[in-house]
GUGU-182196 format. One record per residue: x, y, z of N, C-alpha, C, O, CB in turn; residue in one letter; residue number from 1. Coordinates in steps of 0.1 Angstrom, whole numbers, always signed. Atoms other than C-alpha are relative to their C-alpha. Glycine has a CB too. Layout:
# GUGU-182196
+-------+-------+-------+-------+-------+-------+-------+-------+-------+-------+-------+-------+-------+-------+-------+------+-----+
!  n.c1 !  n.c2 !  n.c3 ! ca.c1 ! ca.c2 ! ca.c3 !  c.c1 !  c.c2 !  c.c3 !  o.c1 !  o.c2 !  o.c3 ! cb.c1 ! cb.c2 ! cb.c3 ! rest !  nr !
+-------+-------+-------+-------+-------+-------+-------+-------+-------+-------+-------+-------+-------+-------+-------+------+-----+
!     X !     Y !     Z !     X !     Y !     Z !     X !     Y !     Z !     X !     Y !     Z !     X !     Y !     Z !    A ! NUM !
...
+-------+-------+-------+-------+-------+-------+-------+-------+-------+-------+-------+-------+-------+-------+-------+------+-----+
//
This chain:
# GUGU-182196
+-------+-------+-------+-------+-------+-------+-------+-------+-------+-------+-------+-------+-------+-------+-------+------+-----+
!  n.c1 !  n.c2 !  n.c3 ! ca.c1 ! ca.c2 ! ca.c3 !  c.c1 !  c.c2 !  c.c3 !  o.c1 !  o.c2 !  o.c3 ! cb.c1 ! cb.c2 ! cb.c3 ! rest !  nr !
+-------+-------+-------+-------+-------+-------+-------+-------+-------+-------+-------+-------+-------+-------+-------+------+-----+
!    +1 !    -4 !   -13 !   -32 !  -608 !  +442 !    -9 !   +18 !    -3 !    -3 !   +26 !   -10 !   +19 !    -1 !    +8 !    M !   1 !
!    +8 !    -8 !    -3 !   -58 !  -578 !  +446 !    +4 !   +10 !    +0 !   +16 !    +8 !    -2 !    -3 !    -2 !    +9 !    H !   2 !
!    -5 !    -8 !    -8 !   -50 !  -547 !  +453 !   -12 !    +9 !    +0 !   -20 !    +7 !    -9 !   +14 !    +4 !    -4 !    R !   3 !
!   +13 !   -13 !    +3 !   -78 !  -514 !  +460 !    +9 !   +10 !    -8 !    +1 !   +15 !   -15 !    -9 !    +9 !   +18 !    N !   4 !
!    +0 !    -7 !   +10 !   -57 !  -492 !  +440 !    +1 !    -2 !   -15 !    +1 !    +8 !   -22 !    +7 !    +5 !    +4 !    I !   5 !
!    +0 !    -3 !    +8 !   -56 !  -506 !  +410 !   -14 !    +4 !   -11 !   -13 !    +6 !   -23 !    +7 !    -5 !    +1 !    I !   6 !
!    +9 !   -10 !    +6 !   -93 !  -493 !  +404 !    +1 !   +12 !    +6 !   -10 !   +18 !    +7 !   -15 !    -3 !    +1 !    A !   7 !
!    -2 !   -20 !    +2 !   -82 !  -455 !  +413 !    +7 !    +3 !   -13 !    +5 !   +11 !   -22 !   +11 !   +10 !   +14 !    D !   8 !
!    -2 !    -6 !   +15 !   -61 !  -459 !  +388 !    -4 !    -2 !   -13 !    -5 !    +6 !   -22 !   +11 !    -1 !    -2 !    L !   9 !
!    +9 !    +3 !   +12 !   -79 !  -479 !  +362 !   -10 !   +22 !    +1 !   -12 !   +28 !    -9 !   -14 !   -20 !    +7 !    L !  10 !
!    +9 !   -12 !    +4 !  -102 !  -442 !  +370 !   +14 !   +14 !    -1 !   +16 !   +23 !    -9 !   -15 !    +3 !   +16 !    K !  11 !
!   -16 !   -16 !    +5 !   -68 !  -417 !  +370 !    +1 !    +0 !   -22 !    +0 !    +8 !   -31 !   +28 !   -12 !   +10 !    W !  12 !
!    -2 !    +5 !   +16 !   -64 !  -439 !  +333 !    -9 !    +7 !    -8 !    -9 !   +17 !   -16 !    -3 !   -17 !    -4 !    K !  13 !
!   +17 !   -11 !   +10 !  -100 !  -430 !  +320 !    -8 !   +16 !    +2 !   -18 !   +22 !    -4 !   -15 !    -9 !    +4 !    N !  14 !
!    +4 !   -15 !    +4 !  -101 !  -394 !  +331 !    +5 !   +10 !    -9 !   +16 !   +15 !    -8 !    +0 !    +6 !    +9 !    S !  15 !
!    -2 !   -11 !   +16 !  -101 !  -371 !  +300 !    +8 !    +9 !    +5 !   +16 !   +13 !    -4 !   -14 !   +10 !    -7 !    P !  16 !
!    -9 !    -9 !    -2 !   -83 !  -346 !  +324 !    +9 !    +1 !   +11 !   +10 !   +10 !   +19 !    -7 !   +10 !    +0 !    H !  17 !
!   -11 !    +5 !   -12 !   -55 !  -366 !  +346 !    +8 !    +3 !    -4 !    +8 !    +6 !   -16 !    +3 !   -13 !    +4 !    R !  18 !
!   -12 !    -9 !    +1 !   -23 !  -352 !  +351 !   +12 !   -10 !    +4 !    +7 !   -20 !    +9 !    -1 !   +12 !   +11 !    K !  19 !
!    -2 !    +6 !    +3 !    +7 !  -369 !  +351 !    -1 !   -10 !   +15 !   -11 !   -10 !   +23 !    +8 !    +4 !    -8 !    P !  20 !
!    +7 !   +10 !   -12 !    +9 !  -395 !  +379 !   +16 !    -5 !    +4 !   +26 !    -8 !    -2 !   -13 !   -17 !    -6 !    L !  21 !
!   -14 !    -1 !    -7 !   +34 !  -395 !  +412 !    -2 !   -15 !   +12 !   -13 !   -16 !   +17 !    +3 !   +19 !   +10 !    I !  22 !
!    +2 !   +12 !    -4 !   +36 !  -428 !  +430 !   +11 !    +2 !   +16 !   +23 !    +0 !   +17 !    +6 !   -13 !   -13 !    L !  23 !
!   -12 !    -3 !   -11 !   +51 !  -420 !  +466 !    -5 !    -6 !   +14 !   -16 !    -1 !   +19 !    +3 !   +18 !    +1 !    Q !  24 !
!    +4 !    +8 !   -16 !   +47 !  -441 !  +503 !   +18 !    -8 !    +4 !   +27 !    -9 !    -5 !   -17 !   -19 !    -3 !    G !  25 !
!   -11 !   +11 !    -2 !   +77 !  -464 !  +522 !    -5 !    -3 !    -4 !   -16 !    -5 !    -8 !    +6 !    -6 !   +10 !    A !  26 !
!    -8 !    +8 !    +4 !   +99 !  -481 !  +514 !    -7 !   -19 !    -2 !   -10 !   -25 !    +8 !   +11 !    +4 !   +10 !    R !  27 !
!    +2 !   +21 !    -4 !   +89 !  -525 !  +506 !   -15 !    +6 !    +2 !   -21 !    +2 !   +13 !   +12 !   -11 !   +22 !    Q !  28 !
!   +10 !    +2 !    -3 !   +57 !  -514 !  +505 !   -10 !    -5 !   -15 !   -21 !   -10 !   -12 !    -4 !   +12 !    +7 !    T !  29 !
!    +2 !    +8 !   +12 !   +47 !  -527 !  +469 !    -6 !   +11 !   -13 !   -16 !   +11 !   -20 !   -12 !   -13 !    +4 !    G !  30 !
!    +5 !    -8 !    +6 !   +49 !  -496 !  +451 !    +1 !    -6 !   -21 !    -6 !    -4 !   -31 !    +8 !   +13 !    +6 !    K !  31 !
!    -3 !    +1 !    +9 !   +67 !  -509 !  +426 !    -7 !   -14 !   -11 !    -6 !   -16 !   -23 !   +12 !    +2 !    +4 !    T !  32 !
!    +5 !   +12 !    +2 !   +49 !  -543 !  +422 !   -14 !    +5 !    -4 !   -21 !    -1 !   -13 !    +1 !   -10 !   +12 !    W !  33 !
!   +13 !    -2 !   +12 !   +15 !  -522 !  +414 !    +4 !    +6 !   -12 !    +0 !    +3 !   -23 !   -12 !   +10 !    +5 !    I !  34 !
!    -3 !    -9 !   +10 !   +28 !  -498 !  +393 !    +4 !   -10 !   -18 !    -1 !    -7 !   -29 !   +16 !   +10 !    +7 !    M !  35 !
!    -5 !   +10 !   +10 !   +45 !  -529 !  +367 !   -19 !    -7 !    +2 !   -29 !    -6 !    -5 !   +18 !   -13 !    +8 !    K !  36 !
!   +18 !   +10 !    +5 !    +9 !  -551 !  +372 !   -14 !    +7 !    -7 !   -23 !    +1 !   -13 !    -8 !    -7 !   +16 !    E !  37 !
!   +10 !    -4 !    +2 !   -12 !  -523 !  +369 !    +6 !    +2 !   -20 !    -3 !    +3 !   -28 !    -5 !   +13 !   +13 !    F !  38 !
!    -4 !   -10 !   +12 !    +7 !  -511 !  +333 !    +1 !   -17 !    -9 !    -1 !   -17 !   -21 !   +18 !   +15 !    +2 !    G !  39 !
!    +3 !    +9 !    +9 !    +8 !  -550 !  +322 !   -18 !    -5 !    -6 !   -21 !    -9 !   -17 !    +7 !   -11 !    +7 !    R !  40 !
!   +14 !    +1 !    +0 !   -34 !  -553 !  +331 !    -9 !   +10 !    -7 !   -21 !    +9 !    -9 !    -5 !    -1 !   +13 !    T !  41 !
!   +12 !    -9 !    +5 !   -45 !  -518 !  +316 !    +8 !    +7 !   -16 !    +1 !   +14 !   -23 !    -4 !   +13 !   +14 !    A !  42 !
!    -5 !    -2 !    +3 !   -15 !  -513 !  +293 !    +0 !    -9 !   -15 !    -4 !   -20 !   -11 !    +6 !    +2 !    +9 !    Y !  43 !
!    -8 !    +8 !    +4 !    -5 !  -531 !  +261 !   +15 !    +2 !    -6 !   +21 !    -9 !    -8 !    -7 !    -4 !    -9 !    K !  44 !
!   -13 !    -1 !    -2 !   +30 !  -518 !  +256 !    +4 !   +10 !   +11 !    -1 !   +21 !   +12 !    +7 !    +2 !   -12 !    N !  45 !
!    -5 !   -12 !   -11 !   +51 !  -504 !  +289 !   +13 !    +2 !    -1 !   +22 !    -5 !    -6 !    -3 !    -4 !   +15 !    T !  46 !
!   -21 !    +3 !    -3 !   +87 !  -494 !  +296 !    +0 !    +3 !   +15 !   -10 !   +10 !   +19 !   +16 !   +14 !   -10 !    A !  47 !
!    +1 !    +0 !    -9 !   +97 !  -495 !  +329 !   +16 !    -2 !    +4 !   +23 !   -12 !    +3 !   -10 !    -7 !    +4 !    Y !  48 !
!   -13 !    -9 !    +0 !  +127 !  -472 !  +340 !    +2 !    +5 !   +15 !    -7 !    +7 !   +23 !    -2 !   +15 !   -10 !    L !  49 !
!    -2 !    +6 !   -16 !  +145 !  -472 !  +373 !   +11 !   +15 !    +1 !   +17 !   +21 !    -8 !    +9 !   -21 !    +4 !    T !  50 !
!   -10 !   -14 !    -3 !  +166 !  -442 !  +388 !    +9 !    +1 !   +10 !   +14 !   +12 !   +13 !    -7 !   +10 !    +3 !    F !  51 !
!   -10 !    +4 !    -6 !  +188 !  -459 !  +411 !   +12 !    +4 !    +0 !   +22 !    +0 !    -5 !    +0 !   -10 !    -1 !    I !  52 !
!   -23 !    -6 !    +0 !  +221 !  -441 !  +417 !    +8 !   -11 !    +8 !    +6 !    -6 !   +19 !    +8 !   +20 !   +11 !    I !  53 !
!    -5 !    +5 !    -4 !  +239 !  -466 !  +430 !   +20 !    +2 !    +6 !   +30 !    -2 !    -1 !    -6 !    -8 !    -9 !    Q !  54 !
!   -19 !    -5 !    +1 !  +278 !  -454 !  +446 !    +6 !    -6 !    +9 !    +1 !   -10 !   +20 !    +7 !   +16 !    +4 !    L !  55 !
!    -5 !    +6 !    -3 !  +304 !  -468 !  +451 !   +15 !    +7 !    +9 !   +20 !   +16 !    +1 !    -2 !    -6 !   -10 !    L !  56 !
!    -9 !    -2 !   -10 !  +332 !  -460 !  +477 !   +11 !    -7 !    +2 !   +13 !   -18 !    +8 !    -6 !    +0 !   +10 !    F !  57 !
!   -22 !    +2 !    -3 !  +372 !  -462 !  +475 !    +6 !    +7 !    +2 !    +8 !   +19 !    -3 !   +11 !    -4 !   -11 !    V !  58 !
!   -14 !   -12 !    -7 !  +396 !  -451 !  +495 !    -8 !   +15 !    -3 !    -7 !   +21 !   -14 !   +21 !    +0 !   -13 !    E !  59 !
!    +8 !    -7 !    -2 !  +370 !  -424 !  +506 !    -1 !   +11 !   -14 !    +2 !   +23 !   -12 !    +3 !    +5 !   +13 !    N !  60 !
!    +4 !    -4 !    +9 !  +361 !  -413 !  +469 !   -16 !    -5 !    -3 !   -21 !   -16 !    -4 !    +9 !    -3 !    -8 !    K !  61 !
!    +9 !   +10 !   +13 !  +329 !  -417 !  +450 !    +1 !    +5 !   -13 !    +1 !   +16 !   -18 !   -17 !    -2 !    +2 !    I !  62 !
!    +4 !    -3 !   +14 !  +326 !  -425 !  +420 !   -10 !    -5 !   -10 !   -11 !    +0 !   -22 !    +9 !    -1 !    -5 !    L !  63 !
+-------+-------+-------+-------+-------+-------+-------+-------+-------+-------+-------+-------+-------+-------+-------+------+-----+
//
């Protein structure tokens, strides 16, 4: 699957003055997929970190 954002990400990667990348958007629009695909195709090694916090509610207490 090809997406136009890949070209923009490659421009960002090759820029000598690039800043940290923040990817924002609505839920379930392919943000994770595009970053994994970009990492797989543009870099030799990648790491995937997720910061999802799941809260468990037990007897009205947050664990």
